[in-house]
HTML snippet that shows the backbone in 3Dmol.js (N, CA, C, O; Angstrom):
<script src="https://3Dmol.org/build/3Dmol-min.js"></script>
<div id="view" style="width:600px;height:400px;position:relative"></div>
<script>
const pdb = `
ATOM      1  N   MET A   1       0.097  -0.357 -10.315  1.00  0.00           N
ATOM      2  CA  MET A   1      -0.305   0.963 -10.791  1.00  0.00           C
ATOM      3  C   MET A   1      -0.991   0.882 -12.336  1.00  0.00           C
ATOM      4  O   MET A   1      -1.001   1.860 -13.083  1.00  0.00           O
ATOM      5  N   TYR A   2      -1.542  -0.382 -12.689  1.00  0.00           N
ATOM      6  CA  TYR A   2      -1.561   0.778 -14.052  1.00  0.00           C
ATOM      7  C   TYR A   2      -3.137   0.763 -14.478  1.00  0.00           C
ATOM      8  O   TYR A   2      -4.024   0.114 -13.923  1.00  0.00           O
ATOM      9  N   GLY A   3      -3.284   1.744 -15.735  1.00  0.00           N
ATOM     10  CA  GLY A   3      -4.572   1.914 -16.175  1.00  0.00           C
ATOM     11  C   GLY A   3      -4.931   2.988 -16.205  1.00  0.00           C
ATOM     12  O   GLY A   3      -4.241   3.592 -15.383  1.00  0.00           O
ATOM     13  N   ARG A   4      -5.805   3.830 -16.783  1.00  0.00           N
ATOM     14  CA  ARG A   4      -6.818   5.313 -17.270  1.00  0.00           C
ATOM     15  C   ARG A   4      -7.761   5.658 -15.478  1.00  0.00           C
ATOM     16  O   ARG A   4      -8.157   6.690 -14.936  1.00  0.00           O
ATOM     17  N   HIS A   5      -7.785   4.032 -15.047  1.00  0.00           N
ATOM     18  CA  HIS A   5      -9.686   4.013 -14.135  1.00  0.00           C
ATOM     19  C   HIS A   5      -9.246   3.801 -12.092  1.00  0.00           C
ATOM     20  O   HIS A   5      -9.764   3.645 -10.987  1.00  0.00           O
ATOM     21  N   MET A   6      -7.558   4.000 -13.017  1.00  0.00           N
ATOM     22  CA  MET A   6      -6.774   3.232 -11.007  1.00  0.00           C
ATOM     23  C   MET A   6      -7.261   4.043  -9.937  1.00  0.00           C
ATOM     24  O   MET A   6      -7.543   5.236 -10.053  1.00  0.00           O
ATOM     25  N   GLY A   7      -7.342   3.454  -9.028  1.00  0.00           N
ATOM     26  CA  GLY A   7      -7.623   3.936  -7.869  1.00  0.00           C
ATOM     27  C   GLY A   7      -6.178   4.081  -6.769  1.00  0.00           C
ATOM     28  O   GLY A   7      -5.107   4.654  -6.970  1.00  0.00           O
ATOM     29  N   THR A   8      -6.658   3.330  -5.602  1.00  0.00           N
ATOM     30  CA  THR A   8      -5.657   4.123  -4.365  1.00  0.00           C
ATOM     31  C   THR A   8      -5.393   2.902  -3.723  1.00  0.00           C
ATOM     32  O   THR A   8      -6.267   2.258  -3.143  1.00  0.00           O
ATOM     33  N   LEU A   9      -3.462   2.347  -3.863  1.00  0.00           N
ATOM     34  CA  LEU A   9      -3.117   1.593  -3.135  1.00  0.00           C
ATOM     35  C   LEU A   9      -2.611   2.777  -1.326  1.00  0.00           C
ATOM     36  O   LEU A   9      -2.042   3.841  -1.079  1.00  0.00           O
ATOM     37  N   GLN A  10      -3.232   1.763  -0.634  1.00  0.00           N
ATOM     38  CA  GLN A  10      -2.517   2.779   0.453  1.00  0.00           C
ATOM     39  C   GLN A  10      -1.827   1.671   2.118  1.00  0.00           C
ATOM     40  O   GLN A  10      -2.466   0.621   2.050  1.00  0.00           O
ATOM     41  N   VAL A  11      -0.835   1.599   3.431  1.00  0.00           N
ATOM     42  CA  VAL A  11      -0.675   0.832   3.812  1.00  0.00           C
ATOM     43  C   VAL A  11      -0.739   1.471   5.417  1.00  0.00           C
ATOM     44  O   VAL A  11       0.173   2.210   5.789  1.00  0.00           O
ATOM     45  N   ASN A  12      -1.540   1.234   6.060  1.00  0.00           N
ATOM     46  CA  ASN A  12      -2.128   0.986   6.984  1.00  0.00           C
ATOM     47  C   ASN A  12      -1.193   0.457   8.558  1.00  0.00           C
ATOM     48  O   ASN A  12      -0.612  -0.613   8.740  1.00  0.00           O
ATOM     49  N   ALA A  13      -1.288   1.288   9.231  1.00  0.00           N
ATOM     50  CA  ALA A  13      -0.471   0.005  10.529  1.00  0.00           C
ATOM     51  C   ALA A  13      -1.290   0.794  11.963  1.00  0.00           C
ATOM     52  O   ALA A  13      -1.808   1.911  11.957  1.00  0.00           O
ATOM     53  N   GLY A  14      -1.164  -0.719  13.795  1.00  0.00           N
ATOM     54  CA  GLY A  14      -1.691   0.129  14.327  1.00  0.00           C
ATOM     55  C   GLY A  14      -2.147  -1.099  14.870  1.00  0.00           C
ATOM     56  O   GLY A  14      -1.868  -2.156  14.302  1.00  0.00           O
ATOM     57  N   SER A  15      -2.796  -1.071  15.872  1.00  0.00           N
ATOM     58  CA  SER A  15      -3.240  -1.660  16.833  1.00  0.00           C
ATOM     59  C   SER A  15      -4.880  -2.060  15.862  1.00  0.00           C
ATOM     60  O   SER A  15      -5.508  -1.523  14.950  1.00  0.00           O
ATOM     61  N   SER A  16      -4.998  -3.059  16.550  1.00  0.00           N
ATOM     62  CA  SER A  16      -6.222  -3.546  15.721  1.00  0.00           C
ATOM     63  C   SER A  16      -7.719  -2.625  15.537  1.00  0.00           C
ATOM     64  O   SER A  16      -8.539  -2.551  14.621  1.00  0.00           O
ATOM     65  N   GLY A  17      -7.617  -2.021  16.815  1.00  0.00           N
ATOM     66  CA  GLY A  17      -9.141  -0.784  16.925  1.00  0.00           C
ATOM     67  C   GLY A  17      -8.841   0.767  16.415  1.00  0.00           C
ATOM     68  O   GLY A  17      -9.592   1.709  16.669  1.00  0.00           O
ATOM     69  N   SER A  18      -7.806   0.852  15.770  1.00  0.00           N
ATOM     70  CA  SER A  18      -6.603   2.236  15.273  1.00  0.00           C
ATOM     71  C   SER A  18      -5.565   2.171  14.805  1.00  0.00           C
ATOM     72  O   SER A  18      -4.423   1.995  15.230  1.00  0.00           O
ATOM     73  N   LEU A  19      -6.274   2.414  13.338  1.00  0.00           N
ATOM     74  CA  LEU A  19      -5.155   2.238  12.466  1.00  0.00           C
ATOM     75  C   LEU A  19      -5.533   3.520  11.388  1.00  0.00           C
ATOM     76  O   LEU A  19      -6.541   4.102  10.989  1.00  0.00           O
ATOM     77  N   SER A  20      -3.593   3.581  11.121  1.00  0.00           N
ATOM     78  CA  SER A  20      -3.172   5.139  10.955  1.00  0.00           C
ATOM     79  C   SER A  20      -2.882   4.614   9.193  1.00  0.00           C
ATOM     80  O   SER A  20      -2.731   3.510   8.668  1.00  0.00           O
ATOM     81  N   THR A  21      -2.902   5.914   8.715  1.00  0.00           N
ATOM     82  CA  THR A  21      -2.064   5.453   7.051  1.00  0.00           C
ATOM     83  C   THR A  21      -0.754   6.075   6.776  1.00  0.00           C
ATOM     84  O   THR A  21      -0.436   7.261   6.866  1.00  0.00           O
ATOM     85  N   LEU A  22      -0.077   5.080   6.435  1.00  0.00           N
ATOM     86  CA  LEU A  22       0.899   5.509   6.799  1.00  0.00           C
ATOM     87  C   LEU A  22       2.004   6.044   5.338  1.00  0.00           C
ATOM     88  O   LEU A  22       2.825   6.959   5.403  1.00  0.00           O
ATOM     89  N   TRP A  23       1.703   5.132   4.029  1.00  0.00           N
ATOM     90  CA  TRP A  23       2.074   5.507   3.188  1.00  0.00           C
ATOM     91  C   TRP A  23       0.765   5.344   2.187  1.00  0.00           C
ATOM     92  O   TRP A  23       0.149   4.283   2.282  1.00  0.00           O
ATOM     93  N   TYR A  24       0.163   6.634   0.943  1.00  0.00           N
ATOM     94  CA  TYR A  24      -1.098   5.871   0.423  1.00  0.00           C
ATOM     95  C   TYR A  24      -0.443   6.848  -1.037  1.00  0.00           C
ATOM     96  O   TYR A  24       0.340   7.784  -0.873  1.00  0.00           O
ATOM     97  N   THR A  25      -0.884   6.458  -2.244  1.00  0.00           N
ATOM     98  CA  THR A  25      -0.616   6.721  -3.402  1.00  0.00           C
ATOM     99  C   THR A  25      -1.530   6.262  -4.498  1.00  0.00           C
ATOM    100  O   THR A  25      -2.184   5.219  -4.464  1.00  0.00           O
ATOM    101  N   SER A  26      -1.515   7.075  -5.403  1.00  0.00           N
ATOM    102  CA  SER A  26      -3.514   6.569  -6.337  1.00  0.00           C
ATOM    103  C   SER A  26      -2.693   7.341  -7.770  1.00  0.00           C
ATOM    104  O   SER A  26      -1.813   8.172  -7.997  1.00  0.00           O
ATOM    105  N   GLY A  27      -3.851   6.241  -8.665  1.00  0.00           N
ATOM    106  CA  GLY A  27      -3.826   7.285 -10.532  1.00  0.00           C
ATOM    107  C   GLY A  27      -2.477   6.832 -11.049  1.00  0.00           C
ATOM    108  O   GLY A  27      -1.409   6.706 -10.450  1.00  0.00           O
ATOM    109  N   ASN A  28      -2.805   6.618 -12.339  1.00  0.00           N
ATOM    110  CA  ASN A  28      -1.799   5.392 -13.437  1.00  0.00           C
ATOM    111  C   ASN A  28      -0.415   5.189 -12.986  1.00  0.00           C
ATOM    112  O   ASN A  28      -0.113   6.237 -13.557  1.00  0.00           O
ATOM    113  N   LYS A  29       0.549   4.855 -12.554  1.00  0.00           N
ATOM    114  CA  LYS A  29       2.254   4.985 -12.706  1.00  0.00           C
ATOM    115  C   LYS A  29       2.593   4.317 -13.487  1.00  0.00           C
ATOM    116  O   LYS A  29       3.441   3.504 -13.119  1.00  0.00           O
ATOM    117  N   GLY A  30       2.174   4.261 -14.914  1.00  0.00           N
ATOM    118  CA  GLY A  30       2.750   3.114 -16.200  1.00  0.00           C
ATOM    119  C   GLY A  30       2.555   1.574 -15.547  1.00  0.00           C
ATOM    120  O   GLY A  30       2.001   1.060 -14.576  1.00  0.00           O
ATOM    121  N   ILE A  31       3.579   1.064 -17.009  1.00  0.00           N
ATOM    122  CA  ILE A  31       3.483  -0.318 -17.185  1.00  0.00           C
ATOM    123  C   ILE A  31       4.804  -1.104 -16.589  1.00  0.00           C
ATOM    124  O   ILE A  31       5.176  -2.237 -16.893  1.00  0.00           O
ATOM    125  N   ASN A  32       5.723   0.289 -15.168  1.00  0.00           N
ATOM    126  CA  ASN A  32       7.313  -0.796 -14.712  1.00  0.00           C
ATOM    127  C   ASN A  32       7.024  -0.285 -13.583  1.00  0.00           C
ATOM    128  O   ASN A  32       6.754   0.797 -13.061  1.00  0.00           O
ATOM    129  N   TRP A  33       7.257  -2.193 -13.177  1.00  0.00           N
ATOM    130  CA  TRP A  33       7.439  -2.090 -11.304  1.00  0.00           C
ATOM    131  C   TRP A  33       8.101  -0.815 -10.931  1.00  0.00           C
ATOM    132  O   TRP A  33       8.846  -0.071 -11.568  1.00  0.00           O
ATOM    133  N   ILE A  34       7.372  -0.740  -9.083  1.00  0.00           N
ATOM    134  CA  ILE A  34       7.706   0.694  -8.480  1.00  0.00           C
ATOM    135  C   ILE A  34       8.290   0.299  -6.967  1.00  0.00           C
ATOM    136  O   ILE A  34       7.470   0.117  -6.067  1.00  0.00           O
ATOM    137  N   THR A  35      10.038   0.141  -6.639  1.00  0.00           N
ATOM    138  CA  THR A  35       9.720   0.177  -5.180  1.00  0.00           C
ATOM    139  C   THR A  35       9.660   0.900  -4.698  1.00  0.00           C
ATOM    140  O   THR A  35      10.153   2.006  -4.918  1.00  0.00           O
ATOM    141  N   GLN A  36       8.792   0.425  -3.528  1.00  0.00           N
ATOM    142  CA  GLN A  36       8.904   1.008  -2.298  1.00  0.00           C
ATOM    143  C   GLN A  36       9.101   0.520  -0.815  1.00  0.00           C
ATOM    144  O   GLN A  36       8.872  -0.603  -0.367  1.00  0.00           O
ATOM    145  N   ARG A  37       9.581   1.636  -0.159  1.00  0.00           N
ATOM    146  CA  ARG A  37       9.507   1.058   1.452  1.00  0.00           C
ATOM    147  C   ARG A  37       9.102   1.734   2.174  1.00  0.00           C
ATOM    148  O   ARG A  37       8.985   2.851   1.670  1.00  0.00           O
ATOM    149  N   VAL A  38       8.674   1.683   3.523  1.00  0.00           N
ATOM    150  CA  VAL A  38       7.362   2.368   4.597  1.00  0.00           C
ATOM    151  C   VAL A  38       8.232   1.679   5.393  1.00  0.00           C
ATOM    152  O   VAL A  38       8.642   0.532   5.221  1.00  0.00           O
ATOM    153  N   THR A  39       8.517   2.517   6.360  1.00  0.00           N
ATOM    154  CA  THR A  39       8.883   2.485   8.243  1.00  0.00           C
ATOM    155  C   THR A  39       7.098   1.662   9.208  1.00  0.00           C
ATOM    156  O   THR A  39       5.990   1.738   8.678  1.00  0.00           O
ATOM    157  N   ILE A  40       7.284   1.169  10.223  1.00  0.00           N
ATOM    158  CA  ILE A  40       5.990   0.587  10.400  1.00  0.00           C
ATOM    159  C   ILE A  40       7.029   0.803  11.486  1.00  0.00           C
ATOM    160  O   ILE A  40       8.222   0.502  11.448  1.00  0.00           O
ATOM    161  N   PRO A  41       6.211   1.494  12.648  1.00  0.00           N
ATOM    162  CA  PRO A  41       5.679   1.376  13.499  1.00  0.00           C
ATOM    163  C   PRO A  41       6.605  -0.061  14.049  1.00  0.00           C
ATOM    164  O   PRO A  41       6.876  -1.012  13.316  1.00  0.00           O
ATOM    165  N   SER A  42       7.122   0.102  15.981  1.00  0.00           N
ATOM    166  CA  SER A  42       6.389  -1.077  16.389  1.00  0.00           C
ATOM    167  C   SER A  42       6.096  -1.182  17.776  1.00  0.00           C
ATOM    168  O   SER A  42       6.726  -0.815  18.769  1.00  0.00           O
ATOM    169  N   THR A  43       5.252  -1.631  17.667  1.00  0.00           N
ATOM    170  CA  THR A  43       4.273  -1.925  18.834  1.00  0.00           C
ATOM    171  C   THR A  43       3.711  -3.275  19.016  1.00  0.00           C
ATOM    172  O   THR A  43       3.610  -4.066  18.078  1.00  0.00           O
ATOM    173  N   ALA A  44       3.234  -3.619  20.591  1.00  0.00           N
ATOM    174  CA  ALA A  44       2.848  -5.080  20.788  1.00  0.00           C
ATOM    175  C   ALA A  44       1.672  -5.086  19.684  1.00  0.00           C
ATOM    176  O   ALA A  44       1.147  -4.014  19.383  1.00  0.00           O
ATOM    177  N   ASN A  45       1.310  -6.139  19.154  1.00  0.00           N
ATOM    178  CA  ASN A  45       0.065  -6.606  18.947  1.00  0.00           C
ATOM    179  C   ASN A  45      -0.305  -5.860  17.627  1.00  0.00           C
ATOM    180  O   ASN A  45      -1.430  -5.492  17.289  1.00  0.00           O
ATOM    181  N   LEU A  46       0.479  -5.761  17.176  1.00  0.00           N
ATOM    182  CA  LEU A  46       0.940  -4.068  15.574  1.00  0.00           C
ATOM    183  C   LEU A  46       0.170  -5.689  13.874  1.00  0.00           C
ATOM    184  O   LEU A  46       0.514  -6.707  13.272  1.00  0.00           O
ATOM    185  N   VAL A  47      -0.865  -4.768  14.013  1.00  0.00           N
ATOM    186  CA  VAL A  47      -1.980  -5.033  12.687  1.00  0.00           C
ATOM    187  C   VAL A  47      -1.376  -4.229  11.639  1.00  0.00           C
ATOM    188  O   VAL A  47      -1.221  -3.028  11.857  1.00  0.00           O
ATOM    189  N   VAL A  48      -0.929  -4.849  10.270  1.00  0.00           N
ATOM    190  CA  VAL A  48      -0.417  -4.080   8.661  1.00  0.00           C
ATOM    191  C   VAL A  48      -2.021  -4.487   7.923  1.00  0.00           C
ATOM    192  O   VAL A  48      -2.638  -5.539   7.756  1.00  0.00           O
ATOM    193  N   ASP A  49      -2.181  -3.583   7.726  1.00  0.00           N
ATOM    194  CA  ASP A  49      -2.713  -3.134   6.349  1.00  0.00           C
ATOM    195  C   ASP A  49      -2.705  -2.754   5.416  1.00  0.00           C
ATOM    196  O   ASP A  49      -3.070  -1.579   5.396  1.00  0.00           O
ATOM    197  N   ILE A  50      -2.309  -3.387   3.953  1.00  0.00           N
ATOM    198  CA  ILE A  50      -2.418  -2.677   2.751  1.00  0.00           C
ATOM    199  C   ILE A  50      -3.909  -3.281   2.166  1.00  0.00           C
ATOM    200  O   ILE A  50      -4.481  -4.341   2.420  1.00  0.00           O
ATOM    201  N   LYS A  51      -4.297  -2.117   1.252  1.00  0.00           N
ATOM    202  CA  LYS A  51      -5.320  -1.911   1.053  1.00  0.00           C
ATOM    203  C   LYS A  51      -5.376  -1.550  -0.903  1.00  0.00           C
ATOM    204  O   LYS A  51      -5.262  -0.474  -1.491  1.00  0.00           O
ATOM    205  N   GLY A  52      -5.515  -2.440  -1.248  1.00  0.00           N
ATOM    206  CA  GLY A  52      -6.456  -1.583  -3.496  1.00  0.00           C
ATOM    207  C   GLY A  52      -7.701  -0.946  -2.757  1.00  0.00           C
ATOM    208  O   GLY A  52      -8.513  -1.277  -1.893  1.00  0.00           O
ATOM    209  N   ILE A  53      -7.503  -0.187  -3.314  1.00  0.00           N
ATOM    210  CA  ILE A  53      -9.071   0.560  -3.680  1.00  0.00           C
ATOM    211  C   ILE A  53      -9.467   0.474  -5.232  1.00  0.00           C
ATOM    212  O   ILE A  53      -8.498   0.592  -5.982  1.00  0.00           O
ATOM    213  N   ARG A  54     -10.358   0.342  -5.677  1.00  0.00           N
ATOM    214  CA  ARG A  54     -10.580  -0.034  -6.786  1.00  0.00           C
ATOM    215  C   ARG A  54     -10.840   1.885  -6.920  1.00  0.00           C
ATOM    216  O   ARG A  54     -10.980   2.740  -6.046  1.00  0.00           O
ATOM    217  N   GLY A  55     -10.802   1.988  -8.852  1.00  0.00           N
ATOM    218  CA  GLY A  55     -10.753   3.014  -9.239  1.00  0.00           C
ATOM    219  C   GLY A  55     -12.580   3.323  -9.258  1.00  0.00           C
ATOM    220  O   GLY A  55     -13.329   2.863  -8.396  1.00  0.00           O
ATOM    221  N   TRP A  56     -13.093   4.278 -10.552  1.00  0.00           N
ATOM    222  CA  TRP A  56     -13.739   4.410 -10.973  1.00  0.00           C
ATOM    223  C   TRP A  56     -14.955   2.623 -12.028  1.00  0.00           C
ATOM    224  O   TRP A  56     -15.925   1.896 -11.812  1.00  0.00           O
ATOM    225  N   GLY A  57     -13.984   2.857 -12.988  1.00  0.00           N
ATOM    226  CA  GLY A  57     -14.340   2.086 -13.667  1.00  0.00           C
ATOM    227  C   GLY A  57     -13.412   0.647 -13.551  1.00  0.00           C
ATOM    228  O   GLY A  57     -13.223   0.142 -12.444  1.00  0.00           O
ATOM    229  N   TYR A  58     -12.714  -0.115 -15.110  1.00  0.00           N
ATOM    230  CA  TYR A  58     -12.751  -1.729 -15.390  1.00  0.00           C
ATOM    231  C   TYR A  58     -10.830  -1.582 -15.575  1.00  0.00           C
ATOM    232  O   TYR A  58      -9.962  -2.427 -15.354  1.00  0.00           O
ATOM    233  N   ARG A  59     -10.703   0.044 -16.127  1.00  0.00           N
ATOM    234  CA  ARG A  59      -9.868  -0.143 -16.463  1.00  0.00           C
ATOM    235  C   ARG A  59      -8.239   0.066 -15.710  1.00  0.00           C
ATOM    236  O   ARG A  59      -7.379   0.927 -15.895  1.00  0.00           O
ATOM    237  N   GLY A  60      -8.279  -1.004 -14.902  1.00  0.00           N
ATOM    238  CA  GLY A  60      -6.763  -0.646 -14.105  1.00  0.00           C
ATOM    239  C   GLY A  60      -6.932  -1.567 -12.536  1.00  0.00           C
ATOM    240  O   GLY A  60      -7.819  -1.643 -11.686  1.00  0.00           O
ATOM    241  N   ASP A  61      -5.190  -2.346 -12.764  1.00  0.00           N
ATOM    242  CA  ASP A  61      -5.043  -3.384 -12.176  1.00  0.00           C
ATOM    243  C   ASP A  61      -3.295  -2.281 -11.500  1.00  0.00           C
ATOM    244  O   ASP A  61      -2.466  -1.427 -11.815  1.00  0.00           O
ATOM    245  N   ILE A  62      -3.784  -3.281 -10.356  1.00  0.00           N
ATOM    246  CA  ILE A  62      -2.794  -3.046  -8.611  1.00  0.00           C
ATOM    247  C   ILE A  62      -2.393  -4.542  -8.639  1.00  0.00           C
ATOM    248  O   ILE A  62      -3.206  -5.461  -8.544  1.00  0.00           O
ATOM    249  N   ALA A  63      -0.836  -4.714  -8.802  1.00  0.00           N
ATOM    250  CA  ALA A  63      -0.278  -5.611  -8.568  1.00  0.00           C
ATOM    251  C   ALA A  63       0.715  -5.572  -7.203  1.00  0.00           C
ATOM    252  O   ALA A  63       1.160  -4.460  -6.921  1.00  0.00           O
ATOM    253  N   LEU A  64       1.007  -6.437  -6.540  1.00  0.00           N
ATOM    254  CA  LEU A  64       2.529  -6.346  -5.243  1.00  0.00           C
ATOM    255  C   LEU A  64       3.004  -7.699  -5.859  1.00  0.00           C
ATOM    256  O   LEU A  64       2.550  -8.604  -6.559  1.00  0.00           O
ATOM    257  N   ASP A  65       4.401  -7.279  -5.093  1.00  0.00           N
ATOM    258  CA  ASP A  65       5.492  -8.714  -5.755  1.00  0.00           C
ATOM    259  C   ASP A  65       6.554  -8.569  -4.046  1.00  0.00           C
ATOM    260  O   ASP A  65       7.230  -7.613  -3.666  1.00  0.00           O
ATOM    261  N   ASN A  66       6.354  -9.687  -3.474  1.00  0.00           N
ATOM    262  CA  ASN A  66       8.404  -9.221  -3.161  1.00  0.00           C
ATOM    263  C   ASN A  66       8.093  -8.192  -1.383  1.00  0.00           C
ATOM    264  O   ASN A  66       8.888  -7.516  -0.731  1.00  0.00           O
ATOM    265  N   VAL A  67       6.813  -8.474  -1.166  1.00  0.00           N
ATOM    266  CA  VAL A  67       6.416  -7.749  -0.093  1.00  0.00           C
ATOM    267  C   VAL A  67       7.617  -8.346   1.696  1.00  0.00           C
ATOM    268  O   VAL A  67       7.416  -9.359   2.367  1.00  0.00           O
ATOM    269  N   THR A  68       8.407  -7.587   1.866  1.00  0.00           N
ATOM    270  CA  THR A  68       9.575  -8.688   3.060  1.00  0.00           C
ATOM    271  C   THR A  68       9.015  -7.101   4.357  1.00  0.00           C
ATOM    272  O   THR A  68       8.760  -5.927   4.086  1.00  0.00           O
ATOM    273  N   MET A  69       9.025  -7.705   5.450  1.00  0.00           N
ATOM    274  CA  MET A  69       9.299  -7.320   6.382  1.00  0.00           C
ATOM    275  C   MET A  69      10.273  -7.272   6.987  1.00  0.00           C
ATOM    276  O   MET A  69      10.510  -8.424   7.350  1.00  0.00           O
ATOM    277  N   THR A  70      11.404  -6.272   7.517  1.00  0.00           N
ATOM    278  CA  THR A  70      12.417  -6.329   8.053  1.00  0.00           C
ATOM    279  C   THR A  70      12.952  -5.738   8.865  1.00  0.00           C
ATOM    280  O   THR A  70      13.161  -4.597   8.454  1.00  0.00           O
ATOM    281  N   PRO A  71      13.637  -6.025  10.745  1.00  0.00           N
ATOM    282  CA  PRO A  71      14.037  -5.063  11.556  1.00  0.00           C
ATOM    283  C   PRO A  71      14.043  -3.792  10.400  1.00  0.00           C
ATOM    284  O   PRO A  71      13.867  -3.693   9.186  1.00  0.00           O
ATOM    285  N   GLY A  72      14.450  -2.620  11.888  1.00  0.00           N
ATOM    286  CA  GLY A  72      15.177  -1.083  11.191  1.00  0.00           C
ATOM    287  C   GLY A  72      14.536  -0.063  10.319  1.00  0.00           C
ATOM    288  O   GLY A  72      14.343  -0.640   9.249  1.00  0.00           O
ATOM    289  N   SER A  73      14.120   1.130  10.237  1.00  0.00           N
ATOM    290  CA  SER A  73      13.651   2.111   9.734  1.00  0.00           C
ATOM    291  C   SER A  73      14.558   2.105   8.300  1.00  0.00           C
ATOM    292  O   SER A  73      15.788   2.088   8.253  1.00  0.00           O
ATOM    293  N   CYS A  74      13.940   2.117   7.529  1.00  0.00           N
ATOM    294  CA  CYS A  74      13.852   2.925   6.040  1.00  0.00           C
ATOM    295  C   CYS A  74      15.053   3.210   5.521  1.00  0.00           C
ATOM    296  O   CYS A  74      15.135   3.796   4.441  1.00  0.00           O
TER     297      CYS A  74
END
`;
const viewer = $3Dmol.createViewer("view");
viewer.addModel(pdb, "pdb");
viewer.setStyle({}, {cartoon: {color: "spectrum"}});
viewer.zoomTo();
viewer.render();
</script>
């Protein structure tokens, strides 16, 4: 998440009709990669939604890398 016009990155999870925001961040985070872990509740028919919302201008980039899901809490 780099740039002065950075928006928001959020992780939502739940059933298909009812998602809850589990984690979010916004704004410029600099040029270094940041590790983030999010515990996602275990439910049947789970939907996970990773959403990047653009900022107000064109000077902002969001990148995701190495997304993994493992059993157990963080």
